[in-house]
N, C-alpha and C positions, 0 to 999 in steps of 0.2 A: 841876427837874422842871416848874415853871410858867413860862410865857413872858409876861413883862410887856410891856404896850403903853402908851406914854405918849401922852396926849391933849393938845390945845392948852391946856387949863387946868392942865397939869402934873400932874394926878392920874394915878395908875398903875392901869391895868386889868389884872388878872391872869386870864389864860385858862389853864385846865388842859389837859393833853394829851388828856383825854377824860373820859367819864362811864361809870359802871357801872350797867347796867340790872338792877334787882333785883325787878321785879314777879314775882308768883307764887312768891316765896321760901318762903312757908309753905303754898302750895297743894299738897295731898297727891297729887293725881292729874294733875300737870302733863303727864306723858308721854302719857297717854290723851287729854287735852284737845288737845295739839298734833297728835296723829294725827288727831283729829276735824277740826281746822282745816286740816290738809293735804288731807283729803278735801273740805272746803268750798272750798279754793282750786282744786282740780282741777275741781270742778263749776262754779265761777265762770268759769274759763278756758274750759272746754269749751262751756258754754251761751252765754256772751257772744260768743265768737268765732263760733260757729254762727249766732247771731242777726245779728251784724254782716255775715257773709258772705251770708246770705239777703237782707238789705236792699240790700247793695251790688250784687249780681248780678241782682236783680229790679228792672227799671226801673219797673215799675208801683208799686213801694213808695217811689219817690223823691218823697215828699210831705212837707209840713211836720210831720205827725204822726210819721212814721217817722224824720225827721231828729232829732226830740226823743228818740225811742226809741234810735236809734243813739248819740246823745250820752250817754244814761244808761248804755248798755252799755260804752262806752269808759271812762267815769268809774268804773263798777263794777270793770272790769279793773284800772285803775290803783290804785284804793283798796286792794284786797286784795293787789296786788303790792307796794305800799308797806309792808304790815304783816306778812303771814303768813310770807313767806320769812325776814325778819329775826327774827321771833319764834322760828322753828324753829332758826335759828343761835344765838340768845341762850340759849334755855331747853332745847333738846334737845341741842345740841352743847356747851353750857355756855361759849360764847364771848360773854360779856356786856359786853365793853369796846367802847365806841364812840368813835372820835376826835372831838375837839371840832368840827371843820369838818363832818365827816360827820354829826354829831349835828344841826347846824343845817340841813343839806340834808334830812335825814329829817324833821325838824320842819316844814320849809317844804312839802315835797311832801305830807305827810300832811294837814296842815290845809288846804292849797289844794284837794286833791282831796275832802276831807270837805266843805268849803264847796260845791264843785261838785256833790256828791251832793245836798245840800240844794236848791241852785238848779235842778238838773235835775228834781227832783220838782215844783218850782214851775212850770217850763216846761211840763211835762206837764199840770199843772192849768190853765195858760193855754190849752193846746190844747183841753182838755175844755170849758172855759168858753166859748170862741169857738164851738166846734162845737154846743153845746147852747143857748146864750143868743142867738146870732146865726146861726142855720142858713142864712138866705138870703144873708148877707153873708160867710159863712165863707171862701170862696175869694178874696174881695177883701181881707179883713182879714188872714187868716193865710196869707200866701203863702210860698213856699219862700225867697224873698229876705228877707222880714221875719223868718222863723224863724231863718235863718242869721245875721242881724244880732243877734238876741236871744242866741243861743247863743254867738256870737263875743264879744259884749260881756261876758257873764257870765264867760267864761274870762279875758279881759283884766283885768276888774275884780278878780277874786279872786286871780289870779296877782300882779298889781301890789300889791294891798293886803296880801297875806301876805308879800310881799317886804319891806315896811317893818316888819311885825310881827316878823319873824325877825331883821332887821338890827339892831334895837335891843337884841337879846340880847347883842351884842358889847360893849355898854356896861357890862355887869355883871362884877364880880370874883367869882371862885370860889376861896376860900382855905380852905374847911373841907371838909365832906362832898361827895363826888362821886357819891353813890349816889342814882339816880333811881328813885323808887317808881312805876314804870309798866312797860308792855311795850314802850315805845319812848322816844325822846327827846321826852317830852311837855312842852308849853310851860310850864304852871303848876308842875309838879313840878321843872322845871329852874330857873326863875327864883327859886323859893323857896329854892334852895341858895345863892344869892348872898349875899355878906357886905357888899354896899353896898345903897343904896336901890333897890328895884325897883317903886316906886309907878307909874312910867310903864308898865312892862310889865304890871302888874296892871290898869291903866286900859285898855290896849290889849286885853288878854284879855277884859275886861268888854264893851267895845264890839264886839269880834269875835264874842262870843257872841250879841249882839243882831243883828249884821249876818248872821252865818252861819245862825242858827236862827230868831230872832223874825221878821225881815223876810220870808224865804221862807214860813215857816209861816203868818204873818198873811195873805199873799197867797193861799195855798192855802185857808185858812179862809174868806176873803171870796169867793173864787171859788166855793166849794161852797155858800155861802149864796145867791149869785146863781143857781147851778144848781138848788138846792132850790126856790127861789121860782119859777123857770121851769117846773120839773117839776110842781109843785103846781097851776100854772095850766092844765096840759093837761087836757082833758075826758076823754080816754080813759085808763082805769086801765092797760090793757095797754101803751099808749105810755109811761106813767109808768115802769112796771116795766122796759120795754125800754131806755129812755134811762138810767135810774139804774143798771141792771146794767153798763153800759159804764164806770161809774166805780168799781165794787167793787174791782177789782184794784189800782187806784191808791190807793184809800183804805186798803187793807190794808198796802201797802208804806209809805205815809206814816206809819201808826200804828206799824209795826214799827221804822221808822227814828227817828222823833221822840220817842216816849215814853221809851225808856231814855236817849237822848242828853240830853233836857231834864233828866231826873232827875239824871244824873251831873254835868253841867256846872254846873247852878245850885246844887244842894245842896253839891257839892264846892267850888265857887268862892266862894260867899258864906257858907254855914253851916259848912262844913268838918266836918260831923258824919258823913259817909259813911266807912265802914271802908275803908282803903286797898286791901285785897285784893278787897273787893266792887266797888270802883270800877274796878280794873284788869280784873277778870273781866267786869263788865257792859259797860264801854267796848269791850273787845276783841270781845265777842259782838255788840254793836250795830253795830260798824264792819264786822265780817267776814261776818255772816249776811245782812245786807241785800243786798250785791252778789251773793250766791249765789242768793237767792230772787227777785230782781227779774226776770230773764229767764224764770223759771218761772211765778211768780204773776201778773206783769203782762204782759210782752211776748208770751210764747209762748201766752197764753190769748186773744189777739186773733185774730179769724177769719182775717185776711189772712196773718199770720205762720204760723198753724197750717196753713192750706191750702198755703202755699209749702213748709213743712217736710215735710208729707206727700208732696208732689210730688217734692221733692228726694230723700227717702229711697226712694221708689218708683223713681226714675231710677237711683239707686245700685244697688239690688237688680237691676234689669234689666240694667245694664252688667256686673255681676258674673256674672250667669247667661249 
């Protein structure tokens, strides 16, 4: 049943045929929750594709700001696509077995896209920071080329880094339980099933938590400190309110994404006092709700997007008539 793999040091690494995902095993209303997530996924796909199409087809929106917005929309689509369909398969259809290699693939894409969600919010904070703190030099600092380089670098960095994190999981032997207490092939719940030393994987998980969460959040925090200082230096109260209101949507999305993620990852990884069912429910909500509300709370509330959306809907009505 297990496939052994011999390494250069002659130690035997035992890889199982796969794992059983058992999150929500004691959750009484799992069917209702999954129907809710299916609705969340439909909204995520609809609004994010609508947003992407508006930006692509309207050349006046081909600016650094909306490059960052379209990057977030793509990340949102991918993040929920990585999780919700597989959750429906596992918990609604009751097919909870995931082959070993597919488990690693799912693990890789989930954490790579989750990291990109965090970095995408930081990129949007950078756009606000430059626009508010350096208004006279905004178009020379934050160009389409520089924003493309920032977005491209974050993708290459996170995809490469997560490739190493997931590849070292193949060094573990799994000779006991194969039951993963999560809603997908989660990194920490999987490596804790290993029957050999997983200190390297624990260290990588700890560093990844810092790189995925602390680094982007610290940048966002420092950006808003600078923004706040700049806003308070303005003499006109109306200008202060006008400038600060451009940041409200972004701050809401940042709070919704980071607060539950911080709580789950750090309490679960270091203290291990969080209830497994609460961890699974909180993590799934934090991961799935944010991509759904991003295009509504943040992107579609910007004047440019809203105006283009109204124009597009009006054209569609006219063509139908």
